C-alpha positions in Angstrom: -41.9 -174.8 145.2 -44.9 -172.9 144.7 -46.8 -171.1 142.0 -44.8 -168.5 140.2 -46.1 -164.5 140.8 -45.4 -163.3 137.8 -43.9 -164.5 134.1 -41.0 -162.4 132.0 -41.0 -163.5 128.3 -37.4 -163.5 127.1 -38.0 -163.8 122.2 -34.4 -164.2 121.3 -32.9 -164.8 117.9 -28.8 -164.9 117.4 -28.1 -163.0 120.9 -25.6 -165.6 122.2 -23.6 -162.8 122.9 -25.1 -160.9 125.3 -28.3 -162.8 125.9 -26.0 -164.6 129.0 -26.7 -161.2 131.3 -30.0 -161.2 130.7 -31.0 -165.0 132.2 -28.5 -163.7 134.7 -30.7 -160.8 135.5 -33.8 -162.2 135.4 -32.1 -164.7 138.3 -32.6 -161.2 140.8 -36.1 -159.8 140.6 -37.2 -161.3 143.2 -36.1 -161.8 146.8 -37.4 -165.8 146.1 -36.3 -167.0 142.9 -39.4 -169.1 142.6 -41.6 -166.3 142.1 -40.7 -165.8 138.6 -41.7 -168.1 135.0 -39.2 -167.6 132.3 -40.8 -167.9 129.0 -37.6 -168.2 126.4 -38.2 -168.1 122.7 -35.6 -168.9 120.3 -36.6 -167.5 117.4 -34.5 -169.5 115.1 -31.2 -168.7 115.5 -28.5 -170.2 114.1 -26.1 -169.2 117.0 -25.6 -170.4 120.8 -28.7 -168.5 121.5 -30.9 -171.7 122.6 -28.0 -173.2 124.2 -28.1 -170.7 126.8 -31.7 -170.3 126.9 -31.7 -174.0 127.7 -29.0 -173.9 130.9 -30.2 -171.1 131.9 -33.2 -173.0 132.4 -32.4 -175.3 135.0 -31.4 -172.4 137.5 -35.8 -171.8 137.3 -38.0 -173.5 139.4 -40.4 -173.0 136.6 -39.4 -172.2 133.5 -40.0 -173.3 129.4 -38.1 -172.4 127.0 -39.5 -172.6 123.0 -37.6 -173.0 119.8 -38.4 -172.3 116.6 -36.6 -173.7 113.9 -37.1 -170.6 111.3 -37.5 -167.3 112.6 -41.2 -165.9 113.3 -40.6 -162.7 113.5 -40.8 -160.4 117.6 -44.3 -160.1 117.3 -45.1 -164.2 117.1 -43.0 -165.2 119.4 -43.9 -162.7 122.2 -47.5 -164.3 121.4 -45.9 -168.3 122.0 -44.6 -166.6 125.7 -48.0 -164.6 126.4 -50.0 -168.6 126.1 -47.9 -170.0 128.4 -47.9 -167.7 131.3 -48.3 -168.0 134.6 -49.4 -165.7 137.8 -50.6 -162.3 138.5 -48.6 -160.3 136.3 -45.9 -160.9 133.1 -43.5 -158.4 131.8 -41.3 -158.3 128.5 -37.5 -158.3 128.0 -35.1 -158.4 124.4 -32.1 -160.5 124.2 -29.8 -157.9 124.1 -31.1 -155.9 127.2 -31.2 -156.3 130.9 -32.7 -155.9 134.3 -31.8 -153.6 137.8 -32.0 -155.9 140.7 -35.9 -157.0 142.0 -37.4 -154.5 138.9 -39.6 -157.3 138.4 -40.6 -157.5 141.8 -41.1 -153.8 142.2 -43.6 -153.7 139.3 -45.6 -156.3 140.7 -46.1 -154.4 143.9 -46.6 -151.2 142.0 -49.6 -152.7 140.0 -51.1 -154.8 142.7 -51.1 -151.5 144.6 -52.2 -149.2 142.4 -55.2 -152.0 140.9 -54.1 -150.9 137.3 -53.8 -153.2 134.4 -51.0 -151.9 133.3 -47.7 -149.9 134.9 -45.2 -148.3 132.4 -41.8 -146.9 133.5 -38.8 -145.0 132.1 -35.3 -146.5 130.6 -31.8 -146.6 130.0 -30.2 -146.4 127.0 -26.9 -148.1 126.5 -24.2 -146.6 123.5 -21.0 -148.7 124.1 -20.2 -146.8 127.4 -22.8 -144.1 127.4 -25.8 -144.5 128.9 -28.8 -142.1 129.0 -32.7 -142.3 131.0 -35.3 -142.4 128.8 -38.0 -141.0 130.7 -42.0 -141.6 130.0 -43.9 -139.1 128.3 -46.3 -138.8 131.1 -46.5 -135.9 133.4 -48.2 -138.1 136.5 -46.5 -140.8 138.2 -47.3 -143.4 140.4 -51.1 -142.0 140.0 -53.9 -144.9 138.0 -55.8 -143.3 135.0 -57.4 -143.6 132.3 -54.8 -144.9 129.2 -57.0 -142.8 127.2 -56.3 -140.0 128.8 -52.1 -140.5 127.7 -52.7 -140.4 124.3 -53.1 -136.5 123.1 -52.0 -134.5 122.6 -51.4 -135.1 118.7 -48.5 -132.7 118.1 -46.5 -133.7 121.4 -44.5 -136.9 122.2 -47.5 -139.4 124.2 -47.6 -142.5 126.1 -48.4 -144.0 122.9 -45.0 -142.8 120.9 -43.5 -144.4 123.8 -44.5 -148.5 122.5 -41.2 -150.5 124.2 -43.0 -154.0 125.7 -40.3 -154.2 127.9 -40.3 -150.4 129.9 -44.1 -152.3 131.8 -45.8 -154.5 133.7 -48.8 -156.0 132.6 -51.5 -158.1 135.2 -52.7 -160.4 133.1 -56.3 -160.1 132.7 -55.1 -157.6 129.7 -54.6 -161.3 128.3 -58.4 -162.3 129.3 -59.8 -159.3 128.0 -57.9 -159.3 124.7 -55.8 -156.3 124.7 -52.4 -158.2 125.3 -51.6 -160.5 121.8 -49.4 -158.5 118.8 -50.5 -158.6 115.2 -48.7 -162.2 113.6 -45.7 -162.2 111.2 -44.4 -158.8 112.2 -40.9 -158.6 112.3 -40.7 -154.3 113.1 -42.9 -151.8 114.6 -44.8 -155.1 116.2 -45.4 -152.2 119.2 -47.2 -150.1 117.6 -50.5 -151.0 117.4 -50.1 -153.0 120.5 -49.4 -149.8 122.6 -52.7 -148.4 120.9 -54.5 -151.5 121.6 -53.8 -150.8 125.5 -54.1 -147.6 125.9 -57.9 -147.0 124.1 -59.2 -150.5 125.7 -57.8 -150.9 128.8 -59.5 -149.7 131.8 -56.7 -147.8 133.7 -52.4 -148.2 133.9 -49.8 -145.6 135.3 -46.1 -144.8 134.8 -44.2 -145.9 138.3 -40.6 -145.1 139.4 -38.3 -148.4 139.5 -35.1 -150.6 139.1 -34.2 -149.0 135.4 -34.0 -151.9 131.9 -31.1 -151.3 130.4 -32.0 -151.0 126.6 -28.5 -151.8 124.0 -28.3 -149.2 121.5 -26.3 -148.9 118.1 -26.3 -153.4 118.3 -25.5 -153.9 113.9 -28.3 -156.8 113.7 -30.6 -155.2 115.7 -33.8 -154.7 113.2 -33.3 -151.0 113.7 -30.3 -151.1 112.4 -31.2 -152.7 109.1 -32.8 -151.8 105.9 -34.1 -155.1 104.6 -37.6 -156.1 103.7 -38.5 -156.8 107.1 -38.5 -152.5 107.2 -41.5 -153.2 105.2 -43.7 -153.6 108.3 -43.7 -150.5 109.6 -46.6 -150.2 106.9 -49.0 -152.9 108.2 -48.2 -152.3 111.6 -49.8 -148.0 111.1 -52.5 -149.5 109.0 -53.8 -151.5 112.6 -53.2 -148.6 114.3 -55.5 -146.0 112.0 -58.0 -149.2 111.6 -57.9 -149.3 115.5 -58.7 -145.5 115.6 -61.3 -145.0 112.7 -63.3 -148.3 114.8 -63.3 -146.1 118.1 -66.6 -144.9 119.1 -64.3 -140.9 120.0 -62.2 -141.3 116.7 -62.5 -138.0 115.9 -60.9 -136.8 118.6 -57.8 -139.3 118.0 -57.4 -138.9 114.3 -55.5 -136.4 114.5 -53.0 -138.7 116.6 -52.6 -141.5 114.1 -52.1 -138.7 111.4 -49.4 -136.5 112.5 -47.8 -140.1 113.7 -48.5 -141.9 110.0 -47.0 -138.9 108.1 -43.9 -138.6 110.4 -43.0 -142.3 110.2 -44.0 -142.2 106.5 -41.4 -139.2 105.9 -38.8 -140.8 108.1 -38.7 -144.3 106.7 -38.4 -142.1 102.9 -35.6 -140.5 103.6 -34.2 -143.8 105.6 -35.1 -145.7 101.9 -32.4 -144.0 99.8 -30.1 -146.1 101.4 -32.3 -149.4 100.5 -32.2 -151.7 97.2 -34.1 -150.7 94.5 -36.4 -153.0 94.7 -37.1 -152.6 98.8 -38.0 -149.1 97.7 -39.8 -149.4 95.4 -42.2 -152.0 97.9 -41.9 -149.6 100.6 -43.6 -146.7 98.5 -46.4 -148.7 97.2 -47.0 -149.0 101.6 -46.8 -146.1 102.1 -49.4 -144.6 99.7 -51.4 -147.2 100.6 -51.1 -146.2 104.7 -51.6 -142.6 103.3 -54.5 -143.3 101.3 -56.1 -144.6 104.4 -55.8 -141.2 106.4 -58.9 -138.4 106.3 -57.8 -135.6 103.9 -59.0 -132.8 106.5 -57.3 -134.7 109.0 -53.9 -134.3 106.7 -54.6 -130.8 105.9 -54.5 -129.8 109.7 -50.9 -132.6 110.7 -48.9 -131.1 107.6 -48.0 -127.7 108.7 -46.9 -128.9 112.3 -43.8 -131.1 109.9 -40.6 -130.5 109.4 -39.7 -128.4 106.3 -37.7 -131.7 105.3 -40.5 -133.9 106.1 -43.3 -132.2 104.1 -41.5 -132.3 101.1 -40.2 -135.6 101.2 -44.1 -136.3 101.7 -45.1 -134.2 99.1 -45.3 -136.1 96.1 -47.1 -139.1 97.7 -49.5 -137.1 98.9 -50.6 -135.7 95.9 -49.4 -139.3 94.0 -53.5 -140.6 96.5 -55.2 -137.4 96.3 -54.3 -135.8 99.9 -52.7 -133.0 99.2 
C-alpha cells in the first residue's frame, strides 16, 4: 500500500437513500484503488448514513469516517475533511451525487499537466429520469489562466456564479495558501465566499473536460428545497463576499459584479420567502436590508437597470429603507 494521490471529501446528512451509490462510484476513480483516500463526514444523521460510510470505508486502503453527534453544517463538515487531506490533490462530493469512472484520475492529471491551482468542469443535473448537461460558464477549455479573468463581466453568468465545490479538483497548495476553507457554520450558500476567494486570490485555474459528476435535483430534504431559518445563511455568505471584494486591490473593477449578484440573489429570496413562516421571513428581511446597506450607492444605481422588472419591484422598498434608492 502506498500514499494516496488524491483525497475525496464526502460530507453528508441523512443521505442513506443515495450514499451507497456515491461511495461505490468513488471506488472506481483510479485504476489502482490505493491512489484515493476517502474522508467521509456523517454530519449528525438520523438515518443509516454513518453505518453505510463505515461499511464502505473498509473497502478503501485509505479512509477516515468522522461522526458529528449534532449537525455542524456543510461548510464546517467540509472543513473537517480538509484537515485530513493526503496527496497532492483533493475534491468534494455530496452524499446524493455520483461520479463517472476515472473522473478523479482525469482531473488529477489535468492539474499536473496544466500546473494549475484548481480546475473546474461541467456537470450533469439529474431530475427523476431526466439528465441535463450544465456547462461551466467560461469560453476557453484546457488553458491555464488567472482566475480573476473569469469573474467579469458583471451582467453575465461567470465562474463566480458557478460555485459548486464538487465541480472540480484542487491542488493541495490551495490549502497551504489558506484558500480552501469555508466560512464555519454556514448551512447554505457556503460556496459563494469560497469561490470568490479562489478567483480573487489563487494564481491559476482552468476549465477542463472530464468524466461527469452527476448532481441530483429536486430531493425534498435538500437544503435548496427547504424554507426554514437555514436559508438565512445566504446573507452572511454574501457579506463575506462583499468584504472580500472591498478589501481587494482591484475593488473598483469587481464591485459592479458583486453588486449585481447581491441584488439578484436578494430579489430571488424575497420572492421565494412568500412561502416562509412570518417570523423567519422577518429575519430574512432584516438580513437583506443589512446586506443592501453595505453596497455602494453608485454601484447600485448602475446595476438596477439591468435587473428584470419583477426583481426591481421587489427590491425597491428595501433599497429605499436603507437609503440606496
